[in-house]
N, C-alpha and C positions, 0 to 999 in steps of 0.2 A: 503574496498570500499564501495560504497552506489551508490544506484539506485533508483531512482523515478520513479514510477509505477503507470499512469493513468487507470482509469477502471479496479481498481485490486478488486471489489468485485465479479467478476466474469467471466468467458467467459478466453477469451485469457490475459487477464488483470492478472486475479488471477492464472492463469497457468505459467505466467511469473514469478510471485511474487514467487511461491512456487519454481520455477526453481534457480531463483537467489538465494534466502534463503539457498535452497540444497547446492548451491557451496560457502557460506559462505558471501555471499553480507549482507549491511545492507540495509532493504527495509525499502522507505518512501511511502507509499499508500494514493492514494486520489479515492474518487469515490462519485457519488451524495446519494447513499442511506445507511446510517449509518448504520443500524442493521446488513446489511450483508458485508458490510465494515469492521465491528467491527468483526462479527464473523471471515473473511478470516484473520484479524490479530492474531486474538486468536489462532487459527489453527496453523498459523505460528510461534508463538509463544510456542505454545506446542512442535512442532517438531522439531523447529529448536532453542533451547534457548540459543546457543550461539552466536546469532546474534541479532543485536537490528533492533526492528520493531516499525514505528511509521506511525500513520495512522489521518488522517482529512479529513472529508466530504468537498469536492471542487468540484464545476461544471467548469469544464477549459473552458467552452464559458464565463466566466465571471472574466473579468481581475482583479476586485479587489480581489474575490475569489483566484486567482491564486497568486497573490500579498500576501495576508495573508497566504495560504499554504506556499508559500517558505522563510518566515519570519520563 
């Protein structure tokens, strides 16, 4: 199963990312701040190597950025 999580670099989004990954979901993460988003993705990759983690900087208030993320 796959799950898309917005705001994945901190707070609830990060917690949801970790919970889904721990339960075997492939996670597709987005947030506005690249460094913290990359860090979150790296943490998840190291803790849960059997799932796939993708991430991309995306501001969900921008329709064009959301389209790019979805592709």
